N, C-alpha and C positions, 0 to 999 in steps of 0.2 A: 256466458261462455258459449262459443259456437261448437255445436256437436257434430256438424256435417261439413266435410270438405267439398268445395265447389266442384261440380262435374267437369268444369273447364280446366281445373288445376292438373298439372302433370302428375300430382300425387294420386289422382283419381283415374288415370289412364289404365284401361284393361284391354288386352289384345282382343280384337273382334273374333278371333278363332275360338274364344271361350263360349261364344253363343250369346243368348239374350240375357241382359242384366235384369234381375228380379229383386225386388225389395220385399222381404218377408216380415210381416208384423207378428212378433212372437211375444209371449209374456215377459221375456227378458229384455226386449227392445227390438230395434230394426236390424235385420241381418241381410246382407247382400249375397246373392248366389248368381251363378251363371249357368244357363241351361241350354243344351244343344242335343240334337239327335233324337232318336226314338228307339224303343226296345227295352230290354232289361236294364234297370237303372244301375249306374256306377257313380258313386259319390266320392269326390276327391277332397282330402283334408291336408292342408299345408301346416307348416310350423311357424315358429317365432320369427318376426320381422320379415316375413314375405307374405304374399297373398295369392289369389287364384291364378295370377300370371305364371306361377311356377309350373302349371300344367298346360300352358298354351301350346307347347310343341307335341304333346301326347294326345290331347283330346281330339284333334281333327281326324286322326285315323280311327280312333275308337268310336267316334260319334256316327260313323257310317252304319254301324250295326247296333249301337247301344245308346241309351239316353245317358248323357254325361252331365253331372251337376257338380260344379266346383264352388266350394264355399269360401267366402271371405271371412275368416274368423277374426275376432278382435284381438289379434296377436301383435298389433302395433303398426301394421301396414294396411289397415282398413280405413274406410272413409266416413263411417257413421259411428260415433261413439256410443257405448252402451253403459252409461254410468250406473244403472240400477241392476246390471246383470252380475251374477256370480261368475267371476273369471278365474277361479281356481281350475286346476286340470279337470276335476269332476264336473265343474260348472260348464266348462267348454264342451265336454262330452254331452252334457244335457242340451247345449245349443245345437249340436249335430243331430241329436235325437229329435229335438223339436223341429228342425228343418226337414228331416225325413218325414215326420208326421204331417207337417204343414203341406208338403208337396205330395203326400199320399204315395210315397215311393216304396216303402218297405215291403218285403225284405230286399236289401240292396247288396251290391258288391262294394265294400268300403276300402278305399285306397288311402294310405297315410304315408307321409314323409316327415323325417326329423321329429320335432316335438308333436307334430300332427299325427305321427304314428303312435305316440303314447296316448294321445286323446282317443285315437281309434281303438286301442286296446281297452280303454275305459268304457267306450261305447259297447264293445263286446261283453264286458263284465256286467254293465248295467242293463242292457237290452239285447241279449243274444238273439231274440226272436226277430229283430230288425235287420240282422246281418246274415245274408245267404252265403257270402264268401268274403274273406278278409285278405287284403294284399298289403303287406308292409314292405316299403322300400327302406333304405337305411334310416334307422330311427332310434329314439330313446326307448329303453326297456329295462326292467328290473332295477338295479341300483344305479344305473347310468341315466338318471333323469334329474337335472340336466347333466351333460358331460362335464367333468371337472374343469376342463379348459375354459368353459363359459361362465365360471363363477364371477368373473369381472362384471358380467351383465347384471347379475344379482346385486353386486356391490354398487353399480351405477344407479340401480333402481332404489337402493336404500339411502344413497347419498344425496343431500339437497343439491339440486342443480346438475346432478350426474347425468341423467337422461337427456337434459337439455344440451349439455356439452357434447354428449355422444351424437345427438341428432345433428348438431351444427357441423361436427367433424365429418359426418357421413355425406355431407353435400359435396365433398371433394371426391372425384372419381378415384384418385390415387389411394385414398384412405379405404375405399370400398374393397380394394384388392389386398388389403392387409389381412394377415391371419385372424386378427381380432374382429374382422368384419366378415366378408364373404370369400376371402382369398383362399381358404382351405375347404370351402364348401363346393366350389366349382373349379374346373380346370382352366377356364378362360374368363375374361371379363364379361360382366352382364351387359346386355344391350342397354343403352342409356335410358330409354323410356322405361324399361323394366326396373332398372336400378332406382330410378327416380320414384317409381310407384312403391318401392320397398322402403326407401329411407325418408322421403319427404313427409308422409303423414304424421310421423312422431314429432314433427315441429309444431303441430297443433296441440294446444294444452290438453284438450279433452281426450284426444287420442293417446297422448303421453300418459295421462292418468290411467287409461285403460291398460296400457302395456305394463305400467308399473304394477298394477294389481295382478295381471296375468303372470308376470315374471315371479312375483311373490308366491304364486300358486303352483309353481313347478316344484314337485317334491317326490322323491323316490318312494315314499310310503304309499303313494297311490299306485304306481306301476308294480311294486312288489305285492300289494294286495290283489291287484287285478291278475297277476301271474298265477295266483293260487286257484283261479277258476279256469285256466286254459284247458286243463284236462277234461272239462265238461263241455267244451266247444268242439263238436264233432263235424263241423262243416269244413269245406276245403279252405286251406290257407296257403298263400304263396308268399315266400320271402324273396323278393326281387332285390337283392342286396348288392351294394357296390363293393366289389372285392377289394380288400385292403383299405377300407374306409378308416380315416384317421380318428374320427370321433365315435364311430360305431363299429368296432372291430368284428371280424368274421365270427368270433366265438359267440356273439349275441344272436346272430342268425341261426347258428347251429343249436344254441340253447333253446331258442324259440321253436325250432323245428322239432326238437325232442319233446317239448312240453305240449304242443298242440297235437292231438291224435291224428289229424289228416293234413300234414304240412309237407311242403316241398320247397327246396331252395333253387333259385335261378340266379347265378352270379352275373352281375352287370359289370362288364370290364371297361377299363379306361374311363372310369367315372369316379367322382368324389360324391359327397353326400347327396347333392342335388342331381341325381341321375335324370330327372325329367328335363334338366337343363343341359347336362353333358352328353347324355346318350338317349335322347327321346325315342329314336327308332328302335333301338335295342330293348328299351323298357316297354314300349308299346307292343312289340312282338311278343315279349314274355307275358304281358298281361293278356293279349288276345289268345295266345296259345293256351294259357291257363283257363280262360273263360270258355273257350271252345271245348276243352277237355272235360270241364266240370259242368257243362250246361245241363246235362241230364240230372245232375245232383241238385240243381237250383230249384226251389219250390215254386218259382214263378212260371 
């Protein structure tokens, strides 16, 4: 069984704006990251069925002043399978922790979106010493992991042939715009190359097996447990939340802001869940303003 997608495949395309592609050899397997800029480290964590391309419009402005590292997590749109890794949500958090350690980055500013935001919360729970600042865009939290609307993805993962059928249907651009795909996550259609990089990897059996395990490892018991530790995290937190998000309502941002001792909300307007796609300039400004305002608080 082939564990790696060819670099020439459209499934492997990553925007050059992400920086240098690096392959990290970790105890769990090989993890791909993209590295650009210099300065205080900012680590970007994406969610299910997307990859580092999610951050391609945000990183260029931040990398002028910060070292930006975008991780390709084994969430189904990655290119190197990790058959021996723990791909539950805590296992994915351990991958982020291992990458930070391998690159000698910590403590970092950690930025998460969608289910990657839940993973980021688990990183804070497990290794708060590695996180100088936390930025959560619209993401899973508390009992909303995953959002009920996406229960069909879990059903597909449990049904023989379900993920294969889903993968084949996603080859059609019209299907990608449906609510059950990316239609309610972005305001407009994805660039073709980006969409291909999201949906084509899962056509590979080894990648499909990874995402089946990752989907099976999404459970609110992890985010609810992590939430019990938020009061102990006294470092700066920004909730750059898409106002009126369908899947992650405003009340979750407000609840997170109340539970973290040093948190603030910045509403991202005219955006759905994927604010790095819909409003990259607005999001980058919110992040930069937060980083500048809290620079003196960072231990680096």
